[in-house]
C-alpha positions in Angstrom: -102.6 14.2 -48.9 -103.4 12.5 -52.2 -106.8 11.0 -52.9 -105.1 7.6 -53.3 -103.6 8.4 -49.6 -106.8 8.7 -48.0 -108.3 5.2 -49.8 -105.4 3.3 -48.5 -105.4 4.9 -45.0 -109.0 4.1 -44.5 -107.9 0.9 -45.7 -105.0 0.6 -43.4 -107.2 1.6 -40.2 -110.5 -0.7 -41.1 -109.7 -3.3 -37.5 -109.1 -0.3 -35.9 -111.9 1.1 -33.8 -114.1 4.1 -35.4 -113.5 6.0 -32.0 -109.4 5.7 -32.7 -109.2 6.7 -36.1 -109.1 9.9 -35.9 -105.6 9.9 -34.1 -104.6 7.5 -36.3 -104.8 9.2 -39.1 -103.5 12.4 -37.5 -100.7 10.3 -36.5 -100.1 9.0 -40.0 -100.4 12.7 -41.3 -97.9 13.6 -38.6 -94.9 10.8 -40.2 -95.8 11.6 -44.0 -94.1 14.8 -43.0 -91.3 13.5 -40.8 -90.6 11.1 -44.0 -91.0 13.6 -46.5 -88.0 16.1 -44.4 -86.0 13.0 -44.5 -86.2 12.3 -48.3 -85.0 16.1 -48.6 -82.3 15.3 -46.8 -79.0 14.9 -49.4 -76.6 13.3 -47.8 -78.3 10.7 -45.2 -75.3 9.0 -44.3 -71.2 10.1 -44.1 -68.8 7.7 -43.4 -67.1 7.4 -39.4 -63.6 7.0 -40.0 -63.0 5.7 -36.4 -66.1 3.0 -35.8 -64.9 1.7 -39.6 -68.5 2.6 -40.8 -71.5 4.7 -42.4 -73.4 5.9 -39.6 -77.0 8.7 -40.4 -75.9 12.2 -40.4 -77.5 14.7 -37.5 -80.4 15.8 -39.6 -81.9 11.8 -39.8 -81.1 11.5 -36.0 -83.1 14.2 -35.7 -86.3 13.1 -37.4 -86.0 9.5 -36.0 -86.6 11.6 -32.2 -89.1 13.9 -33.7 -90.8 10.7 -35.1 -92.0 9.7 -31.1 -95.3 9.1 -30.9 -96.8 10.9 -27.7 -100.2 10.1 -28.3 -101.9 8.3 -25.8 -104.5 6.3 -27.9 -101.8 5.2 -30.8 -99.5 3.7 -27.6 -102.1 2.3 -25.5 -102.6 -0.1 -29.3 -98.5 0.1 -29.9 -96.3 0.5 -27.2 -93.0 0.2 -29.1 -94.2 3.8 -31.3 -93.1 5.7 -27.7 -89.4 4.9 -29.1 -87.8 6.5 -31.6 -87.6 4.6 -34.9 -84.2 4.1 -36.4 -82.8 5.4 -39.0 -83.2 2.4 -40.9 -87.2 2.1 -40.7 -87.4 6.1 -41.7 -85.1 5.1 -44.8 -87.6 1.9 -45.3 -91.2 4.1 -44.7 -89.7 6.5 -46.9 -89.2 4.2 -50.0 -92.5 2.1 -49.4 -94.6 5.9 -48.5 -93.1 6.9 -52.2 -94.8 3.7 -53.7 -98.3 3.7 -51.6 -98.2 6.7 -49.6 -99.3 7.8 -45.8 -101.1 4.6 -44.7 -97.1 3.2 -44.7 -96.2 4.5 -41.7 -98.9 2.9 -40.1 -99.5 -0.9 -41.7 -99.2 -2.5 -38.3 -102.1 -1.4 -36.4 -103.4 -4.7 -36.5 
């Protein structure tokens, strides 16, 4: 993790009780690895002619399933993190991650 990432992560966690911060840091790092993997996928969507729309490829689907949180500390504060984020959420995280680092994956902690 870059030094600037650490600073942004600390700033994002300022409202989180001290005893929960380690869990949030681990979650940010875990999601950062997933977002990195998402960024390495060359073709993220394909055209589904029968549905008449683009859809995410299987590699992306497996990543958003992997992004489900199982940490009780995190889920207690944010229940929605137990559910898989959409491919669109991964895409947004990836764009924001490139600009602002790992803190983008946990910015909704307030």
